[in-house]
C-alpha positions in Angstrom: 0.0 0.0 0.0 1.2 3.6 -0.7 2.6 5.3 2.4 0.9 8.7 1.7 -2.6 9.5 0.7 -2.9 12.9 -1.2 -6.4 14.3 -1.3 -7.4 17.0 -3.8 -10.8 18.4 -5.0 -11.1 17.1 -8.5 -10.3 13.8 -10.4 -8.6 15.8 -13.2 -6.3 17.5 -10.7 -5.6 14.1 -9.1 -4.7 12.6 -12.5 -2.2 15.5 -13.2 -0.6 15.3 -9.8 -0.3 11.5 -9.9 2.3 11.6 -12.7 4.6 13.7 -10.6 4.6 11.4 -7.6 6.1 7.9 -7.1 4.6 4.6 -6.0 4.6 5.7 -2.4 1.8 8.2 -3.1 -1.9 7.6 -3.8 -3.8 10.6 -5.1 -7.5 10.7 -4.7 -10.3 13.3 -5.2 -12.9 14.5 -2.8 -15.1 15.6 -5.7 -15.4 19.1 -4.2 -17.1 19.8 -0.8 -17.8 16.7 1.3 -19.6 18.5 4.1 -22.0 21.4 4.1 -24.9 23.0 6.0 -28.0 20.8 5.7 -30.3 21.3 2.7 -33.7 21.2 4.5 -33.0 23.2 7.7 -31.2 26.3 8.8 -28.2 24.4 10.2 -27.1 27.4 12.3 -27.8 27.7 16.0 -28.5 31.4 16.3 -28.9 31.1 20.1 -25.6 29.3 20.6 -23.1 31.7 19.2 -24.1 30.7 15.6 -22.7 27.2 15.9 -23.1 25.5 12.5 -24.2 21.9 11.9 -22.5 20.2 9.0 -23.7 17.1 7.2 -22.3 14.9 4.6 -24.6 15.1 1.5 -25.9 11.7 0.2 -24.1 12.2 -3.1 -20.7 12.5 -1.2 -21.2 9.6 1.2 -19.8 6.9 -1.1 -16.6 8.9 -1.8 -16.2 9.8 1.9 -16.4 6.0 2.8 -13.7 5.3 0.2 -11.4 8.1 1.5 -11.9 6.8 5.1 -10.7 3.3 4.1 -7.7 4.7 2.2 -6.8 7.0 5.1 -7.0 4.2 7.6 -4.1 2.3 5.8 -2.0 5.3 5.0 0.9 6.5 7.1 0.5 10.1 6.1 -2.6 12.0 4.8 -1.7 15.1 2.7 -4.5 17.6 2.2 -3.6 19.3 -1.1 -6.8 21.4 -1.8 -6.6 24.9 -3.4 -4.9 27.6 -1.4 -7.7 30.0 -0.8 -10.6 30.2 1.7 -12.7 27.6 -0.1 -9.8 25.2 -0.5 -8.8 25.6 3.2 -12.4 24.9 4.3 -12.5 21.8 2.2 -9.3 20.6 3.8 -10.8 21.3 7.3 -14.0 19.4 6.4 -11.9 16.5 5.2 -10.0 16.5 8.5 -13.2 16.2 10.4 -15.3 14.0 8.1 -12.5 11.4 7.8 -11.7 11.4 11.5 -8.1 12.3 10.8 -7.4 13.7 14.3 -4.4 11.8 15.7 -3.3 10.7 12.2 -0.2 12.2 10.7 -1.8 14.8 8.5 -0.1 17.5 6.5 -1.4 20.5 4.6 0.3 21.5 1.4 -0.5 24.3 -1.1 0.6 25.3 -4.5 -0.5 27.8 -7.2 0.3 25.7 -10.3 0.1 22.0 -10.9 3.7 21.3 -12.1 6.4 18.9 -10.9 8.5 21.6 -9.4 5.5 23.2 -7.6 4.3 19.9 -6.2 7.8 18.8 -5.0 8.4 22.2 -3.4 5.0 22.0 -1.6 5.8 18.5 -0.3 9.0 19.7 1.2 7.2 22.6 3.0 4.0 21.3 4.5 2.2 23.8 6.8 -0.5 23.8 9.5 -4.2 24.2 8.5 -4.9 28.0 8.5 -8.0 28.2 10.7 -8.3 32.0 10.0 -9.0 31.2 6.4 -11.5 28.4 7.4 -13.3 30.8 9.7 -13.6 33.4 7.0 -15.2 30.9 4.7 -17.5 29.6 7.5 -18.5 33.2 8.2 -19.4 33.8 4.5 -21.3 30.6 4.3 -23.3 31.2 7.5 -24.0 34.8 6.6 -25.4 33.7 3.2 -27.4 30.9 4.8 -29.0 33.3 7.3 -29.9 35.8 4.6 -31.2 33.2 2.2 -33.0 30.9 4.7 -34.7 33.8 6.6 -35.4 36.2 3.8 -36.5 33.8 1.0 -39.7 32.5 2.9 -40.7 36.2 3.3 -40.4 36.6 -0.5 -42.5 33.5 -1.0 -45.3 34.9 1.2 -45.2 38.5 0.1 -44.3 38.2 -3.6 -44.3 34.8 -5.3 -43.5 31.1 -4.6 -40.1 29.9 -5.6 -38.2 33.2 -5.1 -35.0 33.5 -3.1 -32.7 36.1 -1.8 -28.9 36.2 -1.6 -26.6 38.6 0.2 -24.2 39.5 -2.7 -26.6 38.6 -5.5 -29.2 41.1 -4.2 -26.6 43.9 -4.4 -25.7 42.8 -8.0 -29.4 43.0 -8.9 -29.6 46.5 -7.4 -26.7 47.7 -9.6 -28.6 46.5 -12.7 -31.9 47.9 -11.6 -30.4 51.3 -10.7 -28.7 51.4 -14.1 -32.0 50.6 -15.8 -33.7 53.5 -14.0 -30.9 55.9 -15.0 -31.6 54.9 -18.6 -35.3 55.4 -18.2 -34.9 58.8 -16.6 -32.3 59.9 -19.2 -33.3 63.0 -21.2 -31.8 62.9 -24.6 -30.2 66.2 -25.8 -29.5 67.2 -29.4 -26.1 68.6 -30.5 -24.3 69.1 -33.8 -20.7 68.9 -35.0 -19.0 70.3 -38.1 -16.7 68.2 -40.1 -14.4 69.2 -42.9 -12.8 66.7 -45.3 -9.6 68.1 -46.7 -7.0 66.9 -49.2 -3.2 67.2 -49.5 -1.1 65.4 -52.0 -4.0 63.3 -53.2 -4.6 62.1 -49.6 -7.9 62.9 -47.9 -8.2 63.4 -44.1 -10.9 64.4 -41.7 -10.9 67.4 -39.4 -13.4 68.5 -36.7 -14.3 72.0 -35.7 -12.5 72.6 -32.4 -12.4 76.4 -31.8 -14.4 79.5 -32.6 -12.5 82.8 -32.5 -9.6 81.0 -30.6 -11.9 79.6 -27.9 -12.3 75.9 -27.5 -15.8 74.5 -27.9 -17.2 71.5 -26.1 -19.3 68.9 -27.9 -22.6 70.5 -26.8 -21.7 74.0 -28.1 -23.7 73.7 -31.3 -27.2 73.0 -30.0 -29.4 72.8 -33.2 -29.4 72.7 -37.0 -29.9 76.4 -37.3 -26.6 77.2 -35.5 -24.8 74.5 -37.5 -26.1 75.9 -40.8 -25.0 79.5 -39.8 -21.5 78.2 -39.3 -21.5 76.5 -42.7 -22.7 79.8 -44.3 -19.9 81.7 -42.7 -17.4 79.2 -44.0 -18.7 79.4 -47.6 -15.6 80.2 -49.7 -13.2 80.2 -46.8 -9.5 79.3 -47.3 -8.2 76.5 -45.1 -4.6 77.0 -43.9 -2.4 74.9 -41.6 -1.8 77.2 -38.6 -0.1 75.0 -36.1 1.5 71.5 -35.9 2.4 69.7 -32.7 4.2 66.4 -32.6 5.1 64.3 -29.6 5.8 60.7 -28.6 3.4 58.9 -26.4 4.1 55.7 -24.5 1.5 53.0 -24.0 2.4 50.9 -21.1 1.9 47.1 -21.1 -1.2 45.7 -19.4 -1.0 44.0 -16.0 -1.1 40.2 -15.8 -4.5 38.7 -15.3 -6.5 38.5 -12.1 -9.8 36.7 -11.9 -11.7 39.9 -12.5 -9.6 41.2 -15.5 -9.6 37.7 -17.1 -13.4 37.5 -16.9 -13.7 41.0 -18.3 -11.3 40.5 -21.2 -12.7 37.0 -22.0 -16.1 38.6 -22.2 -15.0 41.5 -24.4 -12.6 39.7 -26.7 -14.0 36.2 -26.8 -17.6 36.7 -25.9 -17.4 34.2 -23.0 -19.6 34.5 -19.9 -17.9 34.7 -16.5 -19.2 31.2 -15.7 -17.8 29.8 -19.0 -14.5 31.6 -18.5 -14.0 30.1 -15.1 -15.0 26.6 -16.2 -12.5 26.7 -19.0 -9.8 28.2 -16.8 -10.4 25.4 -14.2 -9.8 22.8 -17.0 -6.5 24.5 -18.0 -5.4 24.7 -14.4 -6.2 21.1 -13.4 -4.5 19.5 -16.4 -4.8 18.8 -20.1 -3.5 15.7 -21.9 -0.5 16.8 -24.0 0.4 13.6 -25.9 3.5 12.0 -24.5 3.8 14.6 -21.8 0.7 13.3 -20.2 -1.6 15.5 -18.2 -0.2 19.0 -17.7 -1.5 21.9 -15.7 -1.2 24.8 -18.2 -2.1 27.8 -16.0 -1.7 28.9 -12.4 -4.6 29.0 -10.0 -7.5 31.1 -11.6 -9.1 32.5 -8.4 -6.8 35.4 -7.5 -6.7 39.1 -7.1 -2.9 39.2 -6.9 -0.7 40.8 -9.6 2.5 39.1 -8.4 4.6 36.8 -10.6 7.1 34.4 -9.1 10.8 34.8 -9.8 10.8 31.5 -11.7 8.0 32.6 -14.0 9.7 36.0 -14.6 12.9 34.3 -15.7 10.8 31.9 -17.9 8.9 34.8 -19.6 12.0 37.0 -20.1 14.0 34.2 -21.6 11.3 33.6 -24.1 10.9 37.2 -25.0 14.7 37.6 -25.5 15.0 34.3 -27.5 11.9 34.7 -29.7 11.4 38.4 -30.1 14.8 40.0 -29.4 16.4 42.3 -26.9 14.6 45.4 -28.1 11.3 44.0 -26.7 12.8 43.2 -23.3 13.0 45.8 -20.5 16.2 46.1 -18.6 14.6 44.4 -15.6 11.4 42.6 -14.8 8.3 44.7 -14.3 6.8 44.3 -10.8 3.0 45.1 -10.5 1.3 46.2 -7.3 -2.2 45.0 -6.5 -4.6 47.9 -5.9 -7.8 46.1 -5.0 -9.0 46.1 -1.4 -8.0 43.1 0.7 -6.2 41.3 -2.2 -5.0 38.1 -0.6 -6.8 35.2 -2.3 -3.6 33.8 -3.8 0.0 34.7 -4.2 0.2 34.9 -8.0 -1.6 36.4 -11.0 -3.0 34.0 -13.6 -0.3 33.0 -16.0 0.9 30.0 -18.1 2.9 27.5 -16.0 5.5 27.4 -18.9 5.4 30.0 -21.7 7.2 27.5 -23.9 3.9 25.8 -24.2 2.9 28.2 -26.9 -0.7 28.2 -28.1 0.4 26.9 -31.5 2.5 24.1 -30.1 -0.5 22.7 -28.0 -3.4 23.6 -30.3 -3.9 20.0 -31.3 -4.6 19.0 -27.7 -7.1 21.7 -26.8 -10.7 22.3 -27.6 -11.3 25.5 -29.6 -12.7 27.5 -26.6 -9.9 26.2 -24.3 -7.3 27.3 -26.9 -8.8 30.8 -27.3 -8.7 31.3 -23.5 -5.2 29.9 -23.1 -3.9 32.1 -26.0 -5.4 35.2 -24.3 -3.7 34.3 -21.0 -0.4 33.4 -22.7 -0.3 36.7 -24.8 -1.3 38.9 -21.8 1.4 37.3 -19.6 4.2 37.9 -22.2 2.9 41.4 -22.9 3.0 42.4 -19.2 6.8 41.9 -19.3 7.5 43.7 -22.6 8.6 47.2 -23.6 6.0 49.9 -23.9 4.6 50.8 -27.4 5.7 54.2 -28.7 3.1 56.2 -30.6 3.9 59.2 -32.7 1.1 61.6 -32.2 0.4 64.6 -34.4 -2.1 67.4 -33.7 -2.8 69.8 -36.7 -4.8 73.0 -36.4 -6.2 74.4 -39.6 -7.7 77.9 -39.7 -10.7 78.9 -41.8 -11.9 82.5 -41.1 -12.7 82.6 -37.3 -12.9 78.8 -37.1 -10.2 76.3 -36.2 -10.5 72.7 -37.4 -8.3 70.0 -35.9 -6.9 66.7 -37.2 -5.3 64.1 -35.0 -2.9 61.6 -36.4 -1.1 58.7 -34.8 1.4 56.1 -36.0 3.0 53.3 -34.1 6.7 54.1 -34.0 7.6 50.9 -32.0 5.0 48.2 -31.4 6.5 46.9 -28.1 3.9 44.8 -26.3 1.5 45.3 -29.1 3.5 42.7 -31.1 2.0 40.1 -28.8 -1.2 41.6 -27.3 -3.3 44.0 -29.4 -5.4 46.6 -27.8 -7.7 49.3 -29.2 -4.9 51.5 -30.4 -5.5 52.5 -34.0 -3.3 54.3 -36.4 -4.6 57.4 -38.2 -2.0 58.5 -40.8 -2.1 62.1 -41.9 -0.5 63.4 -45.1 2.8 65.3 -44.8 1.6 68.7 -43.6 3.6 71.9 -42.9 2.6 75.2 -41.4 1.2 77.5 -44.1 0.0 74.7 -46.3 -3.4 75.2 -48.0 -5.2 71.8 -48.1 -8.1 71.6 -50.5 -11.7 71.4 -49.2 -13.4 68.3 -50.4 -16.5 68.3 -48.3 -17.9 70.4 -45.4 -20.9 69.0 -43.5 -23.0 69.3 -40.4 -23.6 66.2 -38.3 -26.5 65.7 -35.9 -25.9 63.8 -32.6 -27.9 63.0 -29.5 -26.5 62.3 -26.1 -26.7 58.7 -25.1 -28.0 57.2 -21.8 -25.6 55.2 -19.6 -25.0 51.7 -21.2 -26.5 48.7 -19.6 -24.0 46.4 -17.8 -22.5 43.6 -19.6 -21.1 40.7 -17.5 -17.6 42.3 -17.9 -18.6 45.8 -16.8 -20.7 44.4 -13.9 -17.7 42.5 -12.7 -15.6 45.7 -12.9 -18.2 47.6 -11.0 -18.5 44.9 -8.3 -14.7 44.9 -7.9 -14.6 48.7 -7.7 -17.3 48.8 -5.0 -15.6 46.0 -3.1 -18.6 43.6 -3.5 -17.6 40.0 -3.5 -14.2 38.4 -4.1 -12.6 36.5 -7.1 -14.4 33.3 -6.2 -17.9 35.0 -6.1 -18.1 37.1 -9.3 -19.1 34.3 -11.8 -21.5 32.4 -9.5 -23.2 35.6 -8.5 -23.9 36.7 -12.1 -25.0 33.2 -13.0 -27.3 33.0 -10.0 -29.2 36.2 -10.6 -29.9 35.1 -14.2 -30.9 31.6 -13.1 -33.4 33.2 -10.6 -35.0 35.2 -13.4 -34.1 38.5 -11.7 -31.9 39.5 -14.6 -31.8 38.6 -18.3 -29.5 39.2 -21.2 -30.6 40.9 -24.4 -29.4 40.1 -27.9 -26.4 42.4 -27.4 -25.5 40.4 -24.2 -26.4 43.3 -22.0 -28.0 42.7 -18.6 -31.4 44.1 -17.8 -33.8 43.5 -14.8 -37.0 41.5 -15.2 -40.3 42.7 -13.7 -39.9 40.3 -10.8 -36.2 41.4 -10.4 -37.3 45.0 -10.0 -40.1 44.1 -7.6 -37.8 42.1 -5.3 -35.1 44.8 -5.5 -37.6 47.5 -4.6 -38.9 45.5 -1.7 -35.4 44.9 -0.3 -34.4 48.6 -0.8 -37.6 49.7 1.1 -37.6 47.2 3.9 -34.1 45.7 4.2 -31.8 48.5 3.1 -28.7 47.0 4.7 -28.9 43.9 2.5 -28.6 45.9 -0.7 -26.5 48.7 0.6 -23.2 48.9 -1.4 -21.2 50.4 1.4 -22.5 47.9 4.0 -21.8 44.9 1.7 -18.2 46.3 1.0 -17.6 46.6 4.8 -18.8 43.1 5.3 -16.2 41.9 2.7 -13.5 43.9 4.6 -14.6 42.2 7.9 -14.3 38.8 6.2 -10.8 39.8 5.1 -10.0 40.7 8.7 -11.2 37.3 9.8 -9.0 35.6 7.2 -6.0 37.7 8.5 -6.8 36.7 12.1 -7.6 40.3 13.1 -11.3 39.6 14.0 -13.4 36.6 15.3 -16.2 35.5 13.0 -19.0 35.1 15.6 -19.2 38.9 16.5 -19.3 39.8 12.8 -22.3 37.5 12.3 -24.0 38.7 15.5 -23.6 42.4 14.6 -25.4 41.7 11.3 -28.0 39.1 12.4 -29.6 40.6 15.5 -30.9 43.8 13.8 -31.7 41.8 10.7 -33.8 39.2 12.6 -35.6 42.0 14.6 -36.5 43.8 11.4 -37.7 40.6 9.8 -40.3 40.1 12.5 -41.6 43.6 11.9 -41.7 43.3 8.1 -43.6 40.0 8.3 -46.6 42.0 9.7 -46.0 45.3 7.8 -45.7 44.2 4.2 -49.0 43.7 2.3 -48.8 41.2 -0.5 -51.8 42.7 -2.4 -50.3 46.2 -2.4 -47.0 44.8 -3.8 -48.2 42.3 -6.4 -51.8 43.2 -7.4 -53.4 45.8 -9.7 -57.1 46.3 -10.5 -58.3 46.2 -14.1 -61.6 46.9 -16.0 -61.6 43.4 -17.4 -64.1 40.7 -16.4 -63.4 37.0 -16.0 -64.7 35.1 -19.0 -65.6 32.1 -16.7 -67.3 33.7 -13.7 -67.7 37.4 -14.5 -65.7 38.6 -11.5 -63.1 41.4 -12.0 -59.7 40.3 -13.4 -56.6 41.6 -11.6 -53.0 41.9 -12.6 -50.8 39.6 -10.4 -47.1 39.2 -10.2 -45.6 35.7 -10.5 -42.1 34.3 -10.5 -41.9 34.9 -14.3 -43.6 38.3 -14.4 -47.2 39.7 -14.6 -50.3 37.8 -15.6 -54.1 38.2 -15.3 -56.0 36.3 -12.7 -59.6 36.1 -11.5 -60.2 38.0 -8.2 -62.6 35.3 -7.2 -59.7 32.9 -6.5 -59.7 30.1 -5.2 -63.3 29.6 -6.3 -62.3 30.5 -9.8 -58.8 29.7 -10.9 -58.9 31.4 -14.3 -55.6 32.9 -15.3 -54.5 34.5 -18.6 -51.3 36.1 -20.0 -51.2 39.9 -19.9 -53.3 41.7 -22.5 -51.4 44.1 -24.7 -52.4 47.5 -26.0 -52.8 48.1 -29.7 -49.5 50.0 -29.7 -47.7 47.1 -28.0 -49.1 44.7 -30.5 -47.9 46.8 -33.4 -44.4 47.1 -31.8 -44.2 43.3 -31.7 -45.8 42.5 -35.0 -43.8 40.6 -37.6 -44.2 40.2 -41.4 -45.3 36.6 -40.8 -48.9 35.4 -40.6 -50.3 32.5 -38.6 -50.7 29.4 -40.7 -53.8 28.4 -38.8 -55.9 31.6 -38.8 -53.9 34.1 -41.0 -53.6 36.7 -38.1 -50.3 38.5 -37.7 -47.6 36.6 -35.7 -46.1 38.7 -32.8 -42.9 38.3 -30.8 -43.6 37.2 -27.2 -41.3 36.4 -24.3 -41.7 33.4 -22.2 -39.7 31.5 -19.5 -37.2 30.3 -22.1 -36.9 33.6 -24.1 -38.6 35.0 -27.2 -40.9 33.1 -29.5 -43.5 33.8 -32.2 -47.2 33.5 -31.3 -50.5 34.2 -32.9 -51.9 37.7 -32.0 -55.4 36.2 -31.7 -54.4 34.2 -28.5 -56.3 32.7 -26.7 -58.6 32.0 -29.6 -55.6 30.7 -31.6 -52.8 29.1 -29.7 -50.2 28.7 -32.5 -46.6 29.3 -31.5 -43.2 28.7 -33.1 -39.6 29.4 -32.2 -37.7 32.4 -33.5 -34.9 31.4 -35.8 -32.0 33.7 -36.2 -30.3 33.4 -39.6 -26.5 34.0 -40.0 -26.9 35.1 -43.6 -25.6 31.9 -45.2 -27.2 29.3 -47.4 -27.1 25.7 -46.1 -23.8 24.1 -47.1 -25.6 20.7 -47.6 -28.8 21.4 -49.5 -28.1 24.9 -50.8 -31.8 25.8 -50.4 -32.3 26.5 -46.7 -30.7 29.1 -44.5 -28.4 28.4 -41.7 -30.0 29.4 -38.4 -28.9 29.6 -34.8 -30.4 26.9 -32.5 -30.0 25.7 -28.9 -29.6 22.1 -27.8 -31.6 20.7 -24.8 -28.7 21.7 -22.6 -28.6 25.3 -23.9 -25.6 24.9 -26.1 -25.6 26.9 -29.4 -25.4 25.1 -32.7 -26.1 25.9 -36.3 -28.6 24.0 -38.5 -30.6 24.2 -41.7 -34.0 25.8 -41.3 -35.5 23.1 -43.6 -35.1 20.4 -41.0 -36.3 17.6 -41.1 -36.0 17.8 -44.9 -32.3 18.7 -44.5 -30.4 17.4 -41.4 -27.3 19.7 -41.7 -26.1 20.7 -38.2 -22.7 21.9 -36.8 -21.3 23.1 -33.4 -19.0 25.4 -35.3 -20.3 28.5 -37.1 -20.0 27.9 -40.8 -18.1 30.6 -42.7 -18.9 29.6 -46.2 -21.3 27.4 -48.2 -18.6 24.8 -48.5 -18.4 24.2 -44.8 -18.7 20.6 -43.7 -21.1 19.6 -40.9 -19.2 18.8 -37.7 -21.9 18.0 -35.2 -21.4 15.1 -32.7 -23.3 13.8 -29.7 -23.2 16.3 -26.9 -21.3 15.2 -23.8 
């Protein structure tokens, strides 16, 4: 039997670590958490210093029994879970659930799954950090108290099936507040003047920047009349270069990735959700089969808010830059980044490749397309953070025409620096060779109308950025928080992947703001995160933190049970009559939005979808007609998104899914159009709209009519 039992969280991680250890080691997985608070009761003794009761879930019992047997015959048990609060808590639960007290037990931690890191960790075991365990316990208990106590109130006062979460509720508030900013926004008109000029057969654009030597802001020209007056005064004017300024600007390389910035960049550049990004990063961290190399952990731990890079990794990165790109791209010494986020302590390194010599091209054949795109992003960003700045030649040209000064801005990349590896939004705008006194030719002079724009809705990336700035949540919480609020139907994504609140999301948010302001207060939530950080650092005990929150919360809950009137919150009177019993119909709020219901409930259980006004019908009308009754089909929104339905509902109940075309004829039959579809598990695929007459389908988006179908059974 092996002398040492090494326990990690996942079987993939276990497989990768096994190849680094000899026959004296047995590596097993706990398959995540093996103890938790009970599912069907509170599990926290609020009268006894908030003592938690932990249970082994039924699904974990078999694995716990297996680990107990292995531990009984091992000389040493090594707990090798992740080095963050969650990982420390899993190690502590293993210690208790497997009855390891009295056994020779060691705790090791590492930030990458490589031979060097594992061997180093085994040489330097440490004690279990109970401060980290307590911080995780405090978060779990806080969230249980909020969810278990507040959710039943939402069931009673709003709708069955609703739930509340401490951090999730604050995220919903950010989205609701932004939506109200958009609704209140008053659009303002303004105009700009643009002159297209030409020198040496090269056209370039200029914008009106000054009037009589005074700079104007973008709102200076308020209407078309003012704009037209300026054009009239410029009629026949001579355009002469009056001033040229040239300077070099340096664009510094980006920082290495943290959890937050990786999720943001993967969202913006790759279109990945935060949840998808973390799932793929977990796979890259735990290990990928690389042919004869076996399973290799390709990146460091992906839940981190540290910008630190180890000395070994800096040497690895700098050697690669020097060898592959040359000395001109390599700074004289390594660049050290300082973490700015509050309480940054989740891990000791930024997210980086474990070895930059595993280039994306060299391992592309072993990775799935989405894994490869994410790994390439991490690899490029890591190299870029240790490269020279880009040097941009910037030119500002002022051109005088009567009392008006037009300005052209040009930029060229003098030295690409880090841009050679990691492209950003920097664009070149090359101007012709201009000198003071030149008289460029006027090609076109025009006035352009603009309107101020409301604040943009949050995307997942910008919401994560806002949460980080406000100090809400920590690296491990961003993705599950955003996923949860969507799963609960409080928030949806539109076609542009922007987040907006649902009716039920707004109602729940408003109830919490009015009656439980602490729960959704940004400053209070940020302070709670700081307190959790202090617990993790050993500066505070966890029970007083829970007590300070819970006692006023519980007292307020008793008051609100009596004070909140469900009918006031969720019902509206209408002039409609029930078509079954003649009683008045009322608007009620359910988990998935508003609907019509008979006021004579429960004697009459008649319910109907919300009636739309004529204007609302017109806004949702399509060019299609119902094949059953020839009435117009309209766009409706249900539990699973938008669909087409007959406008004569409930007299005609015809519905059909909306099919989004990608503008390409079917590669197989050449008659149908390729449309976007979703599998039963919600995975996007592409198929012919003539199905079942044509069975073309592909997971990959076809780019031409010659594309071959590549669909396989979903795993």
